[in-house]
C-alpha positions in Angstrom: 120.1 -61.1 96.0 119.0 -62.0 92.5 115.2 -61.5 92.3 113.1 -62.7 89.4 112.3 -59.6 87.4 109.6 -61.3 85.3 106.4 -61.7 87.3 104.8 -65.1 87.0 101.7 -65.1 84.7 98.8 -66.7 86.6 97.4 -70.0 85.3 93.7 -70.5 86.0 94.3 -74.2 87.0 97.5 -73.6 88.8 97.6 -73.2 92.6 99.8 -70.2 93.5 101.5 -70.2 96.9 103.7 -67.6 98.5 105.9 -68.8 101.4 107.0 -66.3 103.9 110.4 -67.0 105.6 113.2 -65.0 107.2 116.0 -66.2 105.0 116.9 -68.9 102.4 120.0 -70.4 103.9 120.8 -74.0 105.0 118.6 -74.9 107.9 115.8 -77.3 108.8 112.9 -75.2 107.5 114.8 -73.9 104.5 116.1 -77.4 103.5 112.5 -78.7 103.7 111.2 -75.9 101.5 113.9 -76.5 98.9 113.3 -80.2 98.9 109.5 -79.5 98.6 110.2 -77.2 95.6 112.3 -79.9 93.9 109.7 -82.5 94.5 106.4 -80.7 94.0 104.3 -80.9 90.7 105.1 -77.6 89.1 102.3 -78.1 86.6 99.8 -77.8 89.5 101.5 -75.7 92.1 103.6 -72.5 91.7 105.6 -71.6 94.8 107.2 -68.1 95.4 109.2 -67.0 98.4 109.0 -63.7 100.3 112.1 -63.2 102.5 113.0 -60.7 105.2 116.4 -59.8 103.7 118.0 -58.2 100.6 121.2 -60.2 101.1 122.2 -63.0 98.7 121.2 -66.4 100.0 122.7 -69.9 99.5 119.6 -71.3 97.8 118.7 -68.3 95.5 120.2 -69.6 92.3 118.5 -73.0 92.5 115.1 -71.6 93.6 115.1 -69.2 90.6 116.2 -72.0 88.3 113.1 -74.0 89.4 110.8 -71.2 88.3 110.1 -69.6 91.6 110.3 -65.9 92.5 112.2 -64.5 95.5 110.7 -61.3 96.8 112.5 -59.2 99.5 110.4 -57.5 102.2 113.2 -56.5 104.7 111.2 -54.6 107.3 110.0 -57.1 109.9 111.1 -54.9 112.8 108.9 -52.0 111.5 105.5 -53.7 111.5 103.5 -50.9 109.9 106.1 -50.3 107.1 106.3 -54.1 106.7 102.5 -54.4 106.4 102.4 -51.7 103.7 105.2 -53.3 101.7 103.7 -56.8 102.1 100.4 -55.5 100.8 102.1 -54.0 97.8 104.0 -57.2 97.1 100.8 -59.4 97.3 98.9 -57.1 95.0 101.8 -56.7 92.5 102.9 -60.3 92.3 99.6 -62.0 93.0 96.9 -63.1 92.9 97.9 -65.9 95.3 95.6 -68.7 96.4 97.7 -69.4 99.5 100.0 -67.6 101.8 102.1 -70.0 103.9 104.0 -68.3 106.7 106.9 -69.9 108.5 107.9 -67.0 110.8 106.2 -68.3 114.0 104.5 -65.6 116.1 105.1 -62.9 113.4 102.9 -65.0 111.2 100.0 -63.3 112.9 101.0 -59.9 111.4 101.7 -61.5 108.0 98.3 -63.2 107.9 96.5 -60.1 109.1 97.8 -58.3 106.0 97.1 -61.2 103.8 93.4 -61.3 104.8 93.2 -57.6 104.0 94.5 -58.5 100.5 91.8 -61.1 100.2 94.1 -64.1 100.0 91.6 -66.9 100.9 93.9 -69.6 102.3 96.2 -68.4 105.1 98.6 -70.9 106.7 100.5 -70.4 109.9 103.3 -73.0 110.3 104.9 -73.5 113.7 108.3 -75.1 113.4 109.5 -74.6 116.9 108.6 -74.9 120.6 108.9 -71.4 122.0 107.4 -72.1 125.4 110.7 -71.7 127.3 111.5 -68.4 125.6 108.0 -67.1 126.3 108.2 -68.0 130.0 111.5 -66.3 130.4 110.7 -63.2 128.3 110.2 -59.7 129.4 106.7 -58.3 130.1 106.6 -56.3 126.9 107.7 -59.3 124.9 105.0 -61.4 126.5 102.5 -58.8 125.3 103.9 -59.3 121.8 103.5 -63.1 122.0 99.9 -62.7 123.3 98.9 -60.3 120.6 100.4 -62.2 117.7 98.9 -65.5 119.0 95.5 -63.7 118.9 96.2 -62.5 115.3 97.2 -66.1 114.2 93.9 -67.5 115.7 91.9 -64.7 114.1 93.4 -64.7 110.6 94.8 -68.2 109.9 92.5 -70.5 108.0 94.9 -73.4 108.6 97.7 -74.1 111.0 100.5 -76.6 110.6 103.0 -77.7 113.2 106.2 -79.8 113.2 105.2 -81.6 116.3 102.6 -81.5 119.1 104.9 -79.3 121.2 105.2 -76.9 118.3 101.5 -76.9 117.8 100.8 -76.0 121.5 103.5 -73.3 121.4 101.7 -71.3 118.7 98.1 -72.5 118.7 97.6 -72.9 122.5 97.1 -75.8 124.9 93.6 -76.6 123.4 94.8 -76.7 119.8 93.4 -80.2 119.2 89.9 -78.8 119.7 90.2 -76.5 116.7 89.9 -78.4 113.3 92.2 -75.8 111.7 95.3 -76.9 113.6 97.2 -80.1 112.7 100.6 -81.7 112.9 102.5 -82.2 109.6 106.0 -83.7 109.8 108.5 -82.1 107.4 110.4 -84.5 105.2 114.0 -85.0 104.1 115.5 -86.1 100.8 116.7 -89.7 101.3 118.5 -89.9 98.0 122.0 -89.0 99.4 121.7 -91.8 101.9 121.6 -94.4 99.2 125.1 -93.4 98.1 128.3 -95.0 99.4 131.2 -93.0 100.6 134.9 -93.7 101.2 135.1 -93.4 105.0 138.9 -93.5 105.3 139.4 -90.9 102.6 136.9 -88.5 104.1 138.3 -88.8 107.6 141.8 -88.3 106.2 140.7 -85.2 104.4 139.4 -83.8 107.6 142.5 -84.9 109.5 140.6 -87.2 111.8 142.8 -89.8 113.5 141.9 -93.4 112.5 141.1 -94.4 116.1 139.0 -91.4 116.9 135.5 -91.5 118.2 133.7 -88.9 116.1 130.7 -87.0 117.6 128.6 -85.1 115.1 126.3 -82.2 115.7 124.3 -80.0 113.2 122.6 -76.9 114.3 122.8 -73.1 114.6 125.1 -71.7 117.2 122.4 -70.4 119.5 121.2 -70.9 123.1 118.6 -73.4 121.9 121.2 -75.9 120.6 123.2 -76.0 123.9 126.7 -76.0 122.4 128.2 -75.1 125.8 127.0 -78.4 127.3 128.1 -80.3 124.2 131.7 -79.0 124.7 131.4 -80.2 128.3 130.6 -83.6 127.0 133.5 -83.6 124.6 135.8 -82.6 127.4 134.7 -85.5 129.5 135.0 -88.0 126.6 138.5 -86.7 125.8 139.7 -87.8 129.3 139.1 -91.4 128.3 139.1 -91.6 124.5 140.6 -90.1 121.3 137.8 -87.9 120.2 136.8 -85.5 117.4 133.6 -83.4 117.4 132.2 -82.1 114.1 130.1 -78.9 114.5 128.2 -78.0 111.4 126.4 -74.7 111.3 126.8 -71.0 112.0 125.2 -68.5 114.4 125.6 -65.7 116.8 127.4 -67.8 119.5 130.0 -69.4 117.2 132.9 -67.2 118.4 131.8 -67.7 122.0 132.0 -71.5 121.6 135.2 -71.3 119.6 136.8 -69.3 122.5 135.5 -71.8 125.0 137.0 -74.7 123.0 140.4 -72.9 123.0 140.2 -72.3 126.8 139.5 -75.9 127.4 142.5 -77.0 125.3 140.2 -78.8 122.8 141.1 -76.9 119.6 142.5 -80.1 118.1 139.4 -82.1 119.1 136.7 -79.8 117.7 136.1 -79.1 114.0 134.1 -76.0 113.1 132.8 -76.8 109.6 130.4 -74.0 109.0 127.3 -74.3 106.8 127.6 -77.4 104.6 125.5 -78.8 101.7 126.9 -82.3 102.2 125.6 -83.2 105.7 124.4 -86.7 104.7 127.8 -87.3 103.2 129.5 -86.3 106.5 127.1 -88.2 108.6 127.7 -91.5 106.7 131.4 -91.1 106.0 132.8 -89.5 109.1 130.5 -89.6 112.2 130.1 -92.4 114.7 127.5 -90.9 117.0 125.1 -87.9 116.7 124.8 -85.9 119.9 121.9 -83.4 120.2 121.5 -81.9 123.7 119.0 -79.2 122.7 117.2 -77.1 125.4 114.1 -77.2 123.3 113.0 -78.2 119.7 110.0 -77.9 117.4 111.0 -81.3 116.1 114.7 -81.6 115.3 114.5 -82.6 111.6 118.2 -83.2 111.4 117.7 -86.3 113.6 115.7 -87.9 110.8 118.8 -87.4 108.7 121.0 -88.9 111.4 118.7 -92.0 111.6 118.7 -92.3 107.8 122.5 -92.4 108.1 122.2 -95.2 110.6 123.8 -93.2 113.4 123.1 -93.8 117.0 121.7 -90.6 118.4 122.0 -89.4 122.0 119.5 -86.6 122.5 117.9 -84.5 125.3 114.5 -85.4 126.5 113.4 -81.9 125.4 113.3 -83.1 121.8 109.7 -84.2 120.7 109.1 -87.9 120.7 107.7 -87.8 117.2 111.3 -87.8 115.8 112.1 -91.2 117.2 111.5 -93.1 113.9 113.9 -95.9 114.8 113.9 -96.4 118.6 116.9 -98.7 118.5 119.0 -95.7 117.4 117.7 -93.2 119.9 118.9 -92.7 123.5 117.4 -89.9 125.6 119.0 -88.2 128.6 117.7 -85.3 130.7 119.8 -82.2 130.7 119.6 -82.3 134.5 122.2 -85.1 134.5 125.9 -84.2 134.3 128.1 -83.9 131.2 130.0 -86.9 132.7 126.9 -89.0 132.5 126.4 -88.0 128.9 130.0 -88.8 128.1 129.7 -92.2 129.6 126.6 -92.8 127.4 128.6 -91.7 124.4 131.4 -94.1 125.1 129.1 -97.0 125.9 127.1 -96.4 122.7 130.3 -96.3 120.7 131.6 -99.6 122.1 128.2 -101.2 121.6 127.8 -100.2 118.0 131.2 -101.8 117.1 129.7 -105.1 118.2 126.0 -104.7 117.3 125.2 -101.8 115.0 121.8 -101.2 113.4 122.1 -101.7 109.6 122.0 -98.5 107.7 120.1 -100.2 104.9 117.4 -101.2 107.3 117.2 -97.7 108.8 116.8 -96.3 105.3 113.9 -98.7 104.6 112.1 -97.5 107.7 112.6 -93.9 106.8 111.3 -94.5 103.3 107.8 -95.4 104.6 107.7 -92.7 107.3 106.3 -89.2 107.0 109.9 -87.9 107.1 110.4 -89.0 103.5 110.1 -85.9 101.4 108.0 -87.7 98.9 105.4 -88.4 101.5 105.7 -85.0 103.0 105.3 -83.4 99.5 102.3 -85.6 98.7 100.6 -84.5 101.9 101.2 -80.8 101.2 99.9 -81.1 97.6 96.8 -82.8 98.9 96.3 -80.2 101.6 96.7 -77.3 99.2 94.3 -78.9 96.7 91.7 -79.7 99.3 91.8 -76.1 100.6 91.6 -74.5 97.2 88.7 -76.8 96.2 86.9 -75.8 99.3 87.3 -72.1 98.6 86.3 -72.5 94.9 83.2 -74.5 95.9 82.2 -71.8 98.4 82.6 -69.2 95.7 80.6 -71.2 93.2 77.8 -71.9 95.7 77.6 -68.9 98.0 
């Protein structure tokens, strides 16, 4: 990992923010933070990143080129050692006006240390709905969740969430009664969706048959994303139609899913494309339908991208409703119905869109004016940071 060796010199008028995140690799949270860094006013706001790894990451070079520092703190599984190292980092690289933590429950421990270091604005950001995991966890793990939720409530001065489900997951069922907690939708960069792509050339490059129905999915290979069920859907569709399924992402279950695909005789039907930095390109040039059967989601920001691409989306009813920017493109199904039912919906949707598709240009116009536009998302964050900093400065000036 390349870490900036020259510490940023504080500017009295500049708002200094340190974001805490596990890693800086392609993913929903990481993509949003990178887009935020590209868009934000660097004259007013300096953003640094504390990461829980010493390994090189995909976004390191660009983040450093944009003037930010990347600071490793690789001991999250050793809380007391982590706390000491975090304290050292905050004192050495600070002073910071804001610490913005994206590590869900572990944010409680992060913000506890930050308060000891006198960072005045401490933000806990909930990007996921952990309720199912919490219900199914061991007794000792439940104690961890209870304790860290207590720490978040005690030490956070502000809490943001990707959706109402994500807010309830970290801030509790009565989160709306506490003025610190609020929903803030992350945004996406819409610029790639204005470009035109050669559909035939891209499909040919990927060896996709001209008559194939192409299902797309973007997500980490993990229990949450429900790839097993997605392969069941592909198997059912393959009985009636030429099909290709594009799986974009990596994760601990990738080899398990790859083996499952081989056992089902679907190797020729499923493309494992790994991590990609051209997702909008593939959505617009290669996919016909986006299928997203997640078991749970904080929001599912990739669905905003799918809608910007004009793709019909067939998603589970576990996905928060806030992501339905264009209802005409969204179909929801419960996970309690069979893969056969999902496959029938995929085929019907494919046939319908050949006759009556929602124009991608119209979809893009709708996304432009929504909170999922990174420009609006960035404006909200800038305003939020400035308001909080002004509040603290006023309190200091008028004790």
